[in-house]
C-alpha positions in Angstrom: -51.2 15.4 -38.2 -47.7 14.1 -38.4 -44.9 16.4 -37.4 -41.3 15.8 -38.6 -38.7 15.4 -35.9 -36.0 18.1 -36.5 -32.8 19.6 -35.1 -32.8 23.4 -35.2 -29.5 25.3 -34.8 -30.0 29.0 -34.1 -28.3 32.1 -32.7 -29.7 33.1 -29.4 -29.7 36.4 -27.6 -27.7 37.1 -24.5 -27.5 39.9 -22.0 -24.3 40.3 -19.9 -24.4 42.3 -16.8 -20.7 42.1 -16.1 -18.2 44.9 -16.5 -16.8 43.2 -19.7 -16.8 45.3 -22.8 -18.7 44.6 -26.0 -15.9 42.5 -27.5 -16.4 39.9 -24.8 -20.1 39.4 -25.4 -21.2 37.2 -28.2 -24.5 35.5 -29.2 -24.4 31.7 -28.5 -25.3 29.1 -31.0 -28.0 26.8 -29.6 -29.2 23.4 -30.8 -32.8 22.2 -30.1 -34.6 19.0 -31.0 -38.4 18.8 -31.4 -41.3 18.2 -33.7 -41.6 20.9 -36.4 -45.0 22.5 -36.0 -44.5 25.6 -38.2 -41.6 26.5 -40.5 -42.7 30.1 -41.2 -41.8 33.0 -39.0 -41.4 32.3 -36.1 -40.2 28.7 -36.6 -42.1 26.6 -33.9 -41.0 23.2 -32.6 -42.8 21.1 -30.0 -40.8 19.4 -27.2 -43.7 17.0 -26.5 -46.6 15.4 -28.4 -49.6 14.4 -26.2 -51.6 11.1 -26.5 -53.6 12.6 -29.3 -50.5 13.8 -31.2 -51.1 17.5 -30.2 -47.9 19.6 -30.0 -47.1 21.0 -26.5 -44.1 22.8 -24.9 -43.6 25.0 -27.9 -40.3 26.8 -28.7 -40.7 29.8 -31.0 -37.5 30.9 -32.8 -37.4 34.0 -35.1 -36.7 32.8 -38.6 -33.7 35.2 -39.0 -32.0 33.5 -36.0 -32.2 30.0 -37.6 -28.9 28.7 -39.0 -30.2 25.3 -40.1 -33.2 23.0 -39.8 -32.4 19.3 -40.4 -35.0 16.5 -40.4 -34.3 13.4 -38.4 -35.4 9.9 -39.3 -36.5 7.5 -36.6 -38.4 4.3 -36.0 -41.0 3.7 -33.4 -41.0 0.4 -31.6 -44.1 -1.6 -30.9 -45.3 -1.0 -27.4 -44.2 -3.6 -24.8 -46.8 -5.4 -22.8 -46.8 -3.2 -19.8 -49.4 -2.9 -17.0 -51.7 0.1 -16.9 -50.5 2.7 -14.4 
């Protein structure tokens, strides 16, 4: 299966253990890049695809936290003649 490469912007949770009041604590906006495995709830992106194109290192993001999902375009280069490791 081919997975589209995407950028996901989402609001993350935060817990602050300082003595600051609630007006000083805000949820950060985070940007992650990965292969889109599932666009339902939760949205799942893989940070890695193994040799057989299986998704690994999955990040699951609640759909309600997602601000945007943008597909990226890219080209893969032909492998160079490298020795086996």
